[in-house]
C-alpha positions as CSV (number, residue, x, y, z in Angstrom):
1,M,-30.1,-35.4,41.3
2,G,-33.0,-35.5,38.4
3,N,-33.3,-32.0,37.2
4,R,-29.6,-32.0,36.9
5,M,-30.1,-35.5,34.9
6,S,-32.9,-33.8,32.7
7,R,-30.7,-30.8,32.2
8,A,-27.5,-32.9,30.9
9,V,-30.0,-35.0,28.3
10,T,-31.5,-32.0,27.0
11,L,-27.6,-30.3,26.8
12,S,-26.4,-33.0,25.2
13,L,-29.4,-33.3,22.5
14,L,-28.7,-29.5,21.9
15,L,-25.4,-30.2,21.4
16,L,-26.3,-33.3,18.5
17,V,-28.2,-31.6,16.7
18,S,-26.1,-28.2,16.4
19,A,-23.5,-31.3,15.1
20,G,-25.5,-32.6,13.2
21,A,-26.9,-28.7,11.2
22,A,-22.8,-28.3,11.5
23,Q,-22.1,-31.1,9.3
24,D,-24.8,-30.3,7.1
25,P,-23.6,-29.6,3.3
26,S,-26.1,-26.9,3.0
27,T,-24.8,-25.0,5.9
28,C,-21.6,-24.1,3.9
29,L,-22.8,-21.6,1.6
30,L,-20.8,-18.5,-0.2
31,P,-22.6,-15.6,1.8
32,T,-24.3,-13.4,-1.0
33,G,-23.0,-9.5,-2.1
34,D,-19.8,-8.6,-2.4
35,L,-16.8,-10.1,-0.8
36,P,-14.1,-9.2,1.2
37,T,-10.5,-9.0,-0.6
38,R,-8.6,-8.0,3.0
39,T,-8.1,-9.7,6.8
40,R,-8.3,-8.0,9.5
41,T,-7.1,-9.4,13.1
42,I,-7.9,-7.5,16.1
43,F,-6.6,-8.3,19.8
44,V,-8.8,-6.7,23.3
45,L,-6.1,-7.9,25.3
46,D,-6.2,-7.3,29.2
47,T,-3.0,-5.5,30.5
48,S,-4.2,-5.7,33.9
49,G,-1.1,-6.9,36.5
50,S,-3.0,-10.1,37.0
51,M,-1.5,-11.2,33.5
52,R,2.2,-11.0,35.2
53,G,0.9,-12.5,38.7
54,I,0.4,-9.9,40.5
55,G,-2.6,-9.6,42.8
56,D,-5.3,-12.1,42.2
57,G,-3.1,-13.5,39.0
58,R,-2.7,-16.8,39.2
59,A,0.1,-16.8,36.4
60,D,2.8,-14.5,34.8
61,I,1.8,-15.3,31.1
62,F,2.0,-11.7,29.5
63,E,5.6,-11.6,27.6
64,R,4.0,-15.3,26.8
65,V,0.9,-14.1,24.7
66,K,2.3,-10.8,23.4
67,S,4.9,-13.8,21.7
68,A,1.6,-15.5,20.9
69,L,0.4,-12.7,19.3
70,N,3.0,-12.2,17.4
71,T,3.7,-15.9,15.8
72,H,0.2,-16.0,14.9
73,V,0.6,-12.2,13.2
74,R,3.5,-13.4,11.1
75,A,1.8,-17.0,10.3
76,T,-1.6,-15.4,9.0
77,Q,0.3,-12.6,7.8
78,P,-3.4,-10.0,7.7
79,D,-3.3,-7.0,5.7
80,Q,-4.1,-4.9,9.0
81,V,-4.0,-5.3,12.8
82,E,-6.1,-3.6,15.6
83,L,-3.9,-3.7,19.0
84,I,-6.5,-2.7,21.7
85,T,-5.8,-2.9,25.1
86,F,-7.7,-2.3,28.7
87,D,-8.0,-2.6,32.1
88,S,-10.3,0.0,33.8
89,G,-12.1,0.8,30.4
90,L,-9.6,1.0,26.9
91,R,-6.0,2.0,27.8
92,T,-5.0,2.2,24.2
93,R,-5.9,1.7,20.3
94,R,-3.6,0.9,17.5
95,T,-4.2,0.0,14.0
96,F,-0.9,-1.1,11.7
97,D,-1.4,-1.9,8.4
98,A,1.1,-5.5,7.0
99,P,2.4,-5.7,10.3
100,A,4.2,-8.4,10.2
101,G,7.8,-8.0,11.1
102,S,7.1,-4.4,11.2
103,A,9.5,-1.9,13.2
104,A,5.9,-0.2,14.2
105,W,4.3,-3.5,15.2
106,N,7.4,-5.1,16.9
107,A,8.0,-1.7,19.0
108,A,4.2,-1.6,20.0
109,L,4.2,-5.3,21.3
110,S,7.9,-4.3,23.2
111,T,6.9,-1.9,24.8
112,L,3.2,-3.2,25.9
113,T,2.8,-3.5,30.0
114,A,0.8,-5.2,32.0
115,D,0.2,-2.9,35.2
116,G,-3.6,-2.0,35.7
117,R,-5.8,-2.4,38.9
118,N,-9.5,-3.9,37.6
119,T,-10.7,-5.8,34.5
120,H,-13.7,-4.4,33.4
121,L,-14.3,-6.7,30.9
122,Y,-17.5,-6.1,29.2
123,R,-17.4,-2.8,29.0
124,S,-14.2,-2.8,27.5
125,V,-15.5,-5.4,24.6
126,R,-18.3,-3.3,24.3
127,D,-16.7,-0.2,23.1
128,A,-13.8,-1.6,21.4
129,L,-16.6,-3.7,19.4
130,R,-18.9,-1.1,18.4
131,P,-16.3,1.4,15.9
132,L,-16.2,-2.1,14.3
133,N,-17.5,-2.2,10.4
134,T,-16.8,-4.1,7.9
135,R,-16.5,-1.5,5.4
136,G,-17.0,-4.1,3.0
137,G,-13.3,-4.8,2.2
138,E,-12.1,-7.3,5.4
139,V,-12.7,-10.6,6.5
140,T,-12.2,-9.8,10.9
141,Q,-11.3,-11.9,13.3
142,V,-11.7,-10.9,16.7
143,F,-9.5,-12.7,20.1
144,V,-10.6,-10.9,23.5
145,L,-7.6,-12.5,25.8
146,T,-7.7,-12.4,29.9
147,D,-7.0,-14.6,32.9
148,G,-9.7,-12.4,34.8
149,I,-13.4,-12.2,35.1
150,D,-15.3,-9.2,34.8
151,N,-15.3,-6.8,37.8
152,D,-17.2,-3.7,36.8
153,T,-20.6,-4.1,37.3
154,R,-22.4,-0.6,37.0
155,E,-21.5,2.6,34.8
156,Q,-23.5,5.7,35.3
157,G,-26.4,3.6,36.4
158,K,-26.1,1.3,33.7
159,T,-25.6,-2.2,34.3
160,V,-23.1,-3.6,31.5
161,T,-23.5,-7.3,30.1
162,A,-21.9,-10.0,28.3
163,E,-24.6,-9.6,25.6
164,G,-24.6,-6.0,25.8
165,A,-20.9,-6.2,25.2
166,L,-21.2,-8.9,22.6
167,N,-24.6,-6.8,20.0
168,A,-22.3,-3.8,19.7
169,W,-21.0,-5.0,16.9
170,T,-23.4,-4.2,14.5
171,G,-21.7,-3.8,12.0
172,R,-20.4,-7.6,11.5
173,G,-19.8,-9.0,8.1
174,P,-21.2,-12.9,7.6
175,L,-17.6,-14.1,7.8
176,D,-16.9,-12.3,11.0
177,R,-16.0,-14.7,14.0
178,L,-15.2,-13.7,18.0
179,T,-13.5,-16.2,20.0
180,Y,-13.5,-14.9,24.0
181,V,-10.0,-16.8,25.3
182,A,-10.3,-17.5,29.4
183,L,-6.6,-18.0,30.2
184,G,-7.0,-20.2,33.0
185,T,-10.2,-19.1,34.6
186,E,-13.4,-19.9,33.5
187,I,-15.6,-18.0,31.8
188,P,-18.4,-17.1,34.3
189,A,-22.1,-18.6,33.5
190,D,-23.7,-14.9,32.3
191,A,-20.6,-14.7,29.3
192,R,-21.6,-18.4,28.6
193,T,-24.9,-17.6,27.7
194,A,-24.1,-14.4,26.0
195,L,-21.9,-16.7,23.8
196,A,-24.5,-19.7,23.1
197,S,-26.8,-16.7,22.6
198,S,-24.7,-15.1,19.9
199,A,-24.5,-16.1,16.3
200,Y,-20.7,-15.5,15.5
201,A,-19.1,-15.4,18.8
202,S,-17.4,-18.5,20.3
203,G,-15.0,-19.2,24.0
204,L,-12.4,-21.4,25.0
205,T,-10.8,-21.7,28.3
206,V,-7.5,-22.9,28.6
207,P,-5.7,-23.8,32.0
208,V,-3.5,-22.1,34.0
209,N,-0.2,-21.1,32.3
210,I,-0.7,-21.7,29.3
211,V,-1.0,-19.8,26.3
212,P,-2.8,-21.1,23.1
213,D,-1.8,-21.3,19.8
214,L,-4.4,-18.6,17.9
215,G,-4.6,-20.2,14.6
216,G,-5.2,-24.0,16.3
217,A,-8.0,-26.1,15.6
218,G,-11.1,-24.3,15.8
219,L,-9.5,-21.0,15.9
220,E,-9.2,-21.1,11.7
221,G,-10.7,-18.6,9.7
222,G,-10.1,-15.4,8.0
223,L,-8.9,-15.3,3.9
224,R,-6.5,-17.0,2.0
225,R,-5.2,-15.9,-1.4
226,V,-5.0,-19.6,-3.7
227,T,-2.6,-19.0,-7.2
228,G,-2.8,-22.7,-8.2
229,D,-4.4,-25.2,-8.0
230,T,-3.3,-26.0,-4.0
231,L,-3.0,-24.4,-0.9
232,D,-1.8,-24.7,2.7
233,T,-4.3,-26.8,4.6
234,P,-5.7,-24.3,8.0
235,F,-7.3,-27.4,9.0
236,P,-5.4,-30.3,11.6
237,D,-5.0,-33.7,9.4
238,G,-7.8,-35.5,9.6
239,T,-10.5,-33.2,9.5
240,S,-13.8,-33.4,7.1
241,I,-14.1,-30.7,4.8
242,R,-16.3,-28.8,2.4
243,L,-16.0,-26.2,-0.3
244,G,-19.1,-23.7,-1.1
245,H,-18.8,-21.7,-4.3
246,A,-20.9,-20.9,-7.4
247,T,-18.4,-21.7,-9.9
248,P,-19.0,-25.1,-12.0
249,G,-15.4,-27.4,-12.3
250,L,-14.9,-25.9,-9.2
251,A,-14.0,-29.0,-7.1
252,L,-11.5,-30.7,-3.8
253,T,-9.9,-33.9,-5.1
254,G,-11.0,-35.2,-1.5
255,D,-13.0,-34.3,1.9
256,T,-10.7,-35.3,4.7
257,V,-7.6,-33.1,5.1
258,Q,-4.5,-35.7,4.2
259,G,-1.2,-33.7,4.7
260,R,0.0,-30.2,4.9
261,T,-1.9,-29.0,1.3
262,L,-5.4,-29.3,-0.1
263,A,-5.6,-29.9,-4.1
264,L,-8.5,-28.5,-5.9
265,T,-9.9,-29.0,-9.5
266,V,-9.8,-25.5,-10.6
267,P,-11.6,-25.1,-14.0
268,A,-9.9,-23.0,-17.2
269,G,-10.4,-19.8,-17.8
270,L,-11.3,-18.7,-13.8
271,R,-12.4,-15.2,-13.7
272,P,-9.4,-13.7,-10.9
273,G,-10.9,-13.1,-7.3
274,T,-13.3,-16.0,-7.7
275,P,-14.6,-16.8,-3.7
276,A,-15.3,-20.1,-2.3
277,L,-15.5,-21.0,1.0
278,L,-13.5,-24.1,2.5
279,C,-15.9,-25.4,5.6
280,A,-15.1,-27.7,8.2
281,P,-17.3,-28.9,11.4
282,P,-16.8,-27.2,14.7
283,V,-14.0,-28.7,17.0
284,A,-14.9,-30.9,19.4
285,G,-13.1,-31.3,22.3
286,T,-13.0,-29.5,26.1
287,G,-13.0,-26.3,27.1
288,W,-14.9,-25.1,24.0
289,I,-18.2,-22.9,24.5
290,A,-20.8,-22.3,21.2
291,P,-18.3,-23.6,19.0
292,R,-18.8,-22.7,15.6
293,E,-18.6,-23.9,11.9
294,R,-15.2,-23.3,10.9
295,Q,-15.0,-21.1,7.5
296,V,-12.2,-19.8,5.5
297,L,-12.8,-17.8,2.8
298,L,-10.7,-18.5,-0.5
299,R,-10.1,-16.1,-3.5
300,L,-8.8,-18.1,-6.4
301,T,-6.5,-15.3,-7.7
302,G,-4.3,-17.5,-10.2
303,Q,-1.9,-14.7,-12.3
304,P,-4.1,-11.3,-12.0
305,F,-1.2,-9.7,-13.9
306,A,1.8,-9.9,-16.1
307,W,4.8,-8.1,-15.8
308,L,5.9,-6.7,-19.1
309,N,9.2,-5.4,-19.0
310,P,11.1,-7.5,-16.3
311,G,14.3,-5.8,-17.1
312,A,13.5,-2.8,-15.1
313,D,16.0,-1.6,-12.9
314,L,14.6,-1.9,-9.7
315,A,17.8,-0.5,-8.0
316,L,17.2,3.1,-7.8
317,R,19.1,6.1,-6.3
318,G,17.7,9.2,-5.0
319,G,15.4,11.0,-7.1
320,E,15.5,7.8,-10.2
321,D,12.4,6.3,-10.5
322,V,11.3,3.0,-12.7
323,V,7.7,2.3,-14.6
324,L,6.7,-0.8,-14.2
325,R,4.4,-1.9,-17.2
326,L,1.9,-4.6,-16.2
327,R,-1.3,-6.4,-18.4
328,A,-4.3,-7.4,-16.4
329,A,-5.5,-11.2,-16.6
330,P,-8.9,-11.2,-18.4
331,G,-12.2,-9.9,-16.0
332,I,-9.9,-7.5,-14.0
333,D,-11.0,-3.3,-14.7
334,T,-7.6,-1.8,-14.4
335,R,-9.2,2.1,-13.7
336,R,-9.8,0.3,-9.9
337,V,-6.2,-0.8,-9.3
338,T,-4.8,1.4,-6.5
339,L,-1.2,1.2,-4.9
340,G,-0.7,0.0,-2.1
341,T,0.9,2.6,0.9
342,L,4.7,3.3,0.6
343,P,7.1,4.1,3.1
344,A,8.2,7.7,3.7
345,G,11.0,8.7,0.4
346,V,8.7,6.9,-2.4
347,T,5.9,7.8,-4.3
348,G,3.9,6.1,-6.9
349,R,1.2,6.7,-9.3
350,V,-0.7,3.8,-11.4
351,D,-2.2,4.9,-15.0
352,A,-4.2,3.0,-16.5
353,P,-5.7,3.7,-19.8
354,A,-9.3,3.4,-20.2
355,G,-10.3,-0.1,-22.3
356,S,-7.1,-1.5,-21.7
357,R,-5.3,-4.2,-20.3
358,D,-1.9,-3.0,-20.1
359,F,-1.3,0.0,-17.3
360,T,1.9,1.1,-15.6
361,V,2.8,1.9,-12.3
362,R,5.5,5.0,-11.7
363,L,7.7,4.5,-8.7
364,T,9.8,7.4,-7.5
365,V,12.2,7.4,-4.5
366,T,12.4,10.8,-3.5
367,R,15.9,10.7,-1.5
368,P,18.6,8.9,-1.7
369,Q,18.4,6.2,0.3
370,P,21.2,2.9,-0.1
371,D,19.5,0.9,2.8
372,L,15.5,0.6,1.4
373,T,14.0,-2.4,0.6
374,V,10.1,-2.0,0.1
375,T,7.5,-4.5,-1.9
376,P,5.1,-2.0,-3.0
377,T,1.5,-3.6,-3.3
378,L,-1.4,-3.1,-5.9
379,R,-5.0,-3.7,-4.7
380,L,-6.9,-5.1,-7.2
381,P,-10.7,-5.7,-7.4
382,A,-12.0,-9.0,-6.2
383,V,-8.6,-10.0,-6.0
384,G,-7.1,-7.7,-2.8
385,P,-3.1,-7.0,-2.1
386,V,-0.9,-8.5,-4.4
387,A,3.1,-7.6,-4.6
388,L,5.1,-6.3,-7.0
389,P,8.7,-6.7,-7.5
390,T,11.3,-5.0,-4.9
391,L,12.8,-1.5,-4.9
392,R,16.0,-1.2,-3.5
393,G,17.4,2.1,-3.0
394,Q,21.1,2.7,-4.1
395,A,23.4,5.2,-2.9
396,G,23.9,8.8,-4.2
397,G,21.4,10.9,-6.2
398,R,19.9,13.9,-5.1
399,T,16.7,14.9,-3.4
400,L,13.3,16.0,-5.0
401,A,12.6,19.4,-4.0
402,R,9.1,18.9,-4.2
403,P,7.6,15.1,-5.3
404,A,4.8,15.1,-8.3
405,A,1.5,15.5,-7.2
406,P,-0.4,12.0,-7.4
407,E,-2.3,12.1,-10.1
408,L,-6.5,11.6,-10.5
409,P,-7.5,8.4,-12.6
410,A,-9.4,8.7,-15.7
411,D,-12.4,8.3,-14.6
412,A,-12.3,10.5,-11.8
413,S,-15.1,12.9,-12.2
414,A,-16.9,10.1,-12.6
415,T,-16.8,9.0,-8.5
416,G,-18.9,11.8,-7.4
417,P,-22.2,13.1,-7.7
418,D,-23.4,14.5,-11.0
419,R,-22.6,17.8,-11.1
420,A,-25.3,19.5,-13.2
421,E,-27.4,17.9,-10.7
422,T,-25.7,18.5,-6.8
423,G,-23.2,21.1,-8.2
424,W,-25.1,24.4,-9.3
425,W,-24.7,26.3,-6.1
426,W,-21.5,27.0,-6.9
427,L,-22.3,29.3,-9.1
428,A,-24.2,31.9,-7.2
429,L,-21.0,32.1,-5.0
430,L,-19.5,33.7,-8.3
431,P,-20.1,37.6,-7.4
432,V,-18.9,37.1,-4.0
433,A,-15.6,35.8,-5.1
434,A,-14.7,38.0,-8.0
435,L,-15.1,40.8,-5.9
436,L,-12.8,39.5,-3.4
437,L,-10.4,38.7,-5.5
438,W,-10.2,41.8,-7.3
439,G,-10.3,43.7,-3.7
440,A,-7.4,41.2,-2.7
441,A,-5.5,42.2,-6.2
442,R,-5.6,46.3,-5.5
443,R,-4.0,45.2,-2.0
444,R,-1.0,43.4,-3.3
445,P,1.2,43.0,-6.1
446,A,0.9,40.7,-8.8
447,P,2.6,37.4,-8.5
448,R,5.5,36.8,-10.5
449,T,4.7,34.4,-13.4
450,E,6.5,30.9,-12.7
451,P,8.0,29.6,-16.5
452,R,7.0,26.6,-17.7
453,A,9.6,23.7,-16.6
454,A,10.9,21.9,-19.2
455,P,9.5,18.5,-19.8
456,A,11.1,15.2,-18.8
457,R,13.6,14.6,-21.7
458,P,13.7,10.3,-23.0
459,F,16.8,8.7,-21.3
460,L,19.8,9.3,-23.4
461,P,18.0,10.6,-26.9
462,G,20.9,10.1,-30.4
463,V,21.9,6.4,-29.4
464,E,23.9,5.5,-32.6
465,G,25.9,2.4,-31.3
466,L,25.9,-0.3,-28.7
467,E,28.8,-1.6,-26.6
468,Y,29.4,-5.0,-25.3
469,R,31.5,-4.9,-23.1
470,E,33.3,-8.2,-21.9
471,D,31.7,-8.3,-18.7
472,R,28.7,-9.3,-21.0
473,T,26.4,-5.5,-20.3
474,L,25.4,-3.4,-22.9
475,H,26.5,0.6,-23.1
476,L,24.6,2.8,-25.0
477,V,26.6,5.4,-26.8
478,T,25.4,8.6,-28.6
479,A,27.1,10.7,-31.6
480,D,28.4,13.0,-28.8
481,G,30.2,10.6,-27.9
482,E,28.2,10.1,-24.5
483,V,28.1,6.4,-22.5
484,A,25.6,4.9,-20.3
485,G,24.9,1.3,-19.4
486,V,21.5,-0.4,-19.5
487,P,20.6,-3.0,-16.6
488,T,21.5,-6.2,-19.0
489,P,19.4,-9.5,-18.1
490,L,21.9,-12.8,-17.8
491,G,19.1,-15.0,-18.7
492,G,16.0,-14.7,-21.1
493,P,15.3,-13.0,-24.2
494,F,14.8,-8.8,-23.2
495,D,14.2,-5.5,-26.1
496,L,16.9,-2.9,-25.7
497,G,13.9,-0.5,-26.2
498,Q,12.4,-1.2,-23.4
499,L,15.4,-1.8,-20.9
500,S,17.2,1.6,-22.2
501,R,13.8,3.6,-22.6
502,V,15.3,4.4,-25.8
503,P,11.7,4.8,-28.0
504,H,14.1,4.0,-31.5
505,L,15.6,1.0,-30.4
506,S,12.6,-1.0,-29.9
507,G,11.5,-3.9,-31.8
508,L,15.6,-4.6,-31.0
509,R,15.5,-8.2,-29.3
510,A,18.5,-10.2,-27.7
511,E,19.8,-12.2,-25.3
512,Q,22.7,-14.1,-23.2
513,H,24.2,-16.6,-25.5
514,R,27.3,-18.6,-24.6
515,D,29.3,-17.3,-27.0
516,G,27.9,-13.8,-26.3
517,L,25.3,-11.6,-27.3
518,K,22.5,-13.2,-29.7
519,L,20.2,-11.4,-31.8
520,L,16.8,-12.4,-31.5
521,R,14.8,-9.8,-33.9
522,L,15.5,-6.8,-36.1
523,P,13.1,-3.9,-36.6
524,P,12.9,-3.9,-40.8
525,D,13.7,-0.2,-40.5
526,L,16.4,-0.4,-37.7
527,D,19.9,-1.1,-39.1
528,V,22.5,-2.8,-37.5
529,S,26.1,-3.1,-38.0
530,Q,29.0,-4.2,-37.0
531,G,32.2,-2.6,-39.0
532,A,31.0,-2.7,-42.5
533,R,28.6,-5.8,-42.0
534,L,24.9,-5.9,-41.4
535,L,23.8,-8.4,-38.9
536,T,20.8,-10.1,-38.6
537,A,18.6,-12.3,-36.4
538,G,20.5,-15.4,-35.1
539,D,24.2,-13.5,-35.4
540,I,25.7,-13.5,-31.8
541,V,28.1,-10.8,-31.0
542,R,31.0,-11.3,-29.0
543,P,31.8,-9.3,-26.0
544,G,34.0,-6.5,-26.6
545,T,32.3,-5.3,-29.5
546,L,30.9,-2.0,-31.0
547,I,27.3,-2.0,-32.9
548,G,25.9,0.0,-34.8
549,V,22.4,1.5,-35.1
550,A,20.9,3.7,-37.7
551,V,17.7,4.3,-38.5
552,S,16.6,3.8,-42.0
553,R,12.8,5.2,-42.0
554,Q,11.4,8.5,-40.1
555,V,9.1,7.0,-37.8
556,R,12.0,6.3,-35.8
557,A,13.9,9.3,-35.7
558,P,16.6,9.0,-33.2
559,R,16.2,12.6,-31.5
560,L,12.9,12.9,-30.4
561,E,11.0,14.1,-26.9
562,L,8.7,12.4,-26.6
563,G,8.0,12.5,-23.0
564,E,5.6,10.7,-20.8
565,L,5.3,8.6,-24.1
566,A,8.6,7.4,-24.2
567,G,7.9,3.8,-22.9
568,L,5.0,3.3,-25.5
569,G,7.9,2.6,-27.5
570,L,7.6,3.4,-31.6
571,P,6.4,3.7,-34.4
572,L,3.3,5.7,-32.6
573,A,-0.6,5.5,-33.9
574,L,-3.6,7.7,-33.5
575,H,-6.8,5.3,-32.4
576,V,-9.5,7.9,-32.1
577,T,-13.5,6.9,-31.1
578,G,-14.8,10.0,-30.5
579,A,-13.4,12.2,-27.9
580,T,-11.6,9.7,-27.0
581,V,-8.0,9.7,-28.5
582,Q,-5.5,6.8,-27.6
583,V,-1.8,7.0,-28.5
584,R,-0.3,3.5,-29.0
585,G,2.9,1.5,-29.6
586,P,4.3,-1.6,-29.8
587,Y,4.3,-1.3,-25.4
588,G,1.5,-0.3,-24.3
589,A,-1.3,3.0,-25.0
590,H,-2.1,6.0,-23.2
591,A,-5.6,7.5,-23.8
592,L,-7.2,11.0,-23.4
593,R,-10.7,12.2,-23.1
594,L,-11.1,15.4,-24.5
595,S,-13.3,18.1,-23.2
596,A,-11.5,21.5,-24.2
597,P,-12.7,23.2,-27.7
598,V,-8.9,23.0,-28.9
599,T,-6.2,20.3,-27.3
600,D,-2.6,20.5,-27.9
601,L,-1.7,17.0,-28.0
602,G,1.7,17.5,-27.3
603,Q,0.9,19.3,-24.4
604,A,-1.9,17.4,-22.9
605,L,0.4,13.9,-23.2
606,R,3.1,15.8,-22.1
607,A,5.3,14.9,-25.3
608,P,7.1,17.7,-26.7
609,A,7.3,16.5,-30.4
610,L,4.0,16.8,-30.5
611,D,4.0,20.5,-29.5
612,G,1.8,22.0,-32.2
613,L,-0.4,19.2,-32.5
614,R,-3.4,20.4,-32.0
615,V,-7.0,18.9,-33.3
616,T,-10.9,20.4,-31.6
617,L,-14.1,18.2,-31.4
618,S,-16.8,19.3,-33.9
619,G,-20.2,17.3,-32.9
620,S,-18.5,13.7,-32.6
621,T,-15.9,14.3,-35.4
622,L,-12.2,15.6,-33.9
623,L,-10.5,17.6,-36.9
624,L,-6.8,18.3,-37.2
625,L,-6.2,21.9,-37.1
626,S,-2.6,22.1,-37.3
627,A,0.1,20.3,-37.1
628,P,3.9,20.8,-36.1
629,T,6.7,20.9,-39.6
630,A,8.6,17.6,-37.8
631,V,5.6,15.5,-37.5
632,Q,2.8,14.1,-40.0
633,L,-0.5,12.6,-39.6
634,R,-1.9,10.0,-42.2
635,A,-4.2,7.2,-42.1
636,A,-3.5,4.3,-41.5
637,G,-2.6,1.9,-44.8
638,D,-2.4,5.6,-46.5
639,T,1.1,7.4,-47.5
640,Q,-1.0,10.8,-47.6
641,A,-0.7,13.4,-45.2
642,L,-3.6,14.5,-43.7
643,R,-4.7,18.4,-43.9
644,E,-5.7,21.4,-42.0
645,S,-9.9,21.0,-41.0
646,Q,-9.6,17.4,-42.3
647,P,-10.8,14.9,-39.8
648,L,-9.3,12.4,-38.0
649,P,-9.5,8.7,-39.3
650,P,-10.2,5.6,-36.7
651,Q,-6.5,4.9,-36.6
652,A,-3.5,7.1,-37.9
653,V,-0.3,7.0,-38.2
654,L,2.5,9.3,-36.5
655,D,5.2,10.3,-39.0
656,F,8.2,12.2,-37.7
657,L,10.1,13.9,-40.5
658,P,14.0,13.4,-40.8
659,D,15.0,17.1,-40.0
660,V,13.4,17.3,-36.3
661,Q,15.9,18.1,-33.3
662,T,16.3,18.7,-29.9
663,P,18.1,21.6,-29.0
């Protein structure tokens, strides 16, 4: 009896000491180094027959456990889920990206059965944890769910212990956690000791026939993204909370959870993706073994980018694409922005010019998909996944025979080892490769030369009129009588050049008014008329009106084949810094790094109107070699055209002469 009282006192003192340490504000410290930007949840699920009440099972809980998993995934929206099942060892291991509500995740749960004969728990947990690592990108929560105890004591003559199973997770991050959830059974003494000795694991025993809420008190964790100054609280009402961070001016407005939201004081100009750690003391209650301080990583994302062309048509037929133009918030490196996984039939590409906060995302529907609904995501450094506008499919269109291959980022050459130091060995293979190629060429006929693919044309060039119809939609009219509709916003100002992708209409801004279409801004070099009357800013065009547009300056020639540069708008200018040329327009920029002795800017930029504009790099100076007859290049602020062999100034304006025509 005395020994038992002594152990009880010792245990009470240890609990008091651990609770006091957890209450110490110094324990809520943000880890150093690179912190996660994604969330990962791992379920290690017992699929032995006892989970259905068979054999030594005490309750049929398997279907309710699967439902609890699904409820937790839908509530927390993890970026990735791993579903690992076991009985006589690991049975299945499947990974799901953004699984909440996905068909693959729902199907996996619905087909999951519990018909195994054993519960080789420790070996299975060890094998589930051993390959895990943080990869620097995820904060991970592991849930081990079982209604039994380990009944596998030997594997090839070696004992598998609970401590050995937990120690197998060598790639764990500082915020990663594991909870052993015993469903209607006691956690054995060896497992209790291993959990208490661990730096990251806890245990929870729940009564027979009860399935816990996996987001309940003591099970909180992971990562939350905060776009404003409030967040939905992860902790129950009345919980004491603290905030660990390294950002001056950032604070909680209270130290206790009251209600469903927490309020933050956020300093102005906060860098998107700023981390903070929200902490709460270990949960108190029966059934817990080694409860840990509760920690939730916060990423204060703010508004990481602005959408510059909200009028873009997001309803696409097969073979159509849309270009989203975005501007990153200060502090975001656009060169590291990547596109998340897209479904089959949709391709995408991110173009981020060096040194610019503006970047574009091109999304293409490669085949007709009238039932398509997809919300693409961008992965931003230090922020994580951010949703883009939702694309919807439309009936009709065509199937692309061979979707364009994704392009390498502008700095792709810098992502691997230095070729000058590590890539020299391939030179030794050149003579062998040359002999092999020579022999192969003698044995087979020369391949047929494929014609150069015609560059993409801008949408409906040569627009000379606008039709504002009774249904308040705008339609473009060309000199040849071709008519095409424009996705016309019903609210808010818009730029017609942006919406229509017709460069010479850039700068023509308007918005819907109760009496018609109100013109907000007209470029000084674009004549906009109704009949014989020139329209001005502030005029309101009534529905059912035909509007004329005429270019009054050569820089806005209405039949330009600008190809990939069409979305930049007009006028265009070249900004030259050494070997880097930036083509800038009112709505964006496109950067090109020159490396060849002679570069044709039209071909390099895939802009046919610039074909023949050839430059060469002489030391650190870029020289003009030639220009097509329809293009004139001059220094900004100067009226005199540059001559051949002259150096390009830091800023040069492109003039398109009025005789330029397209076939």
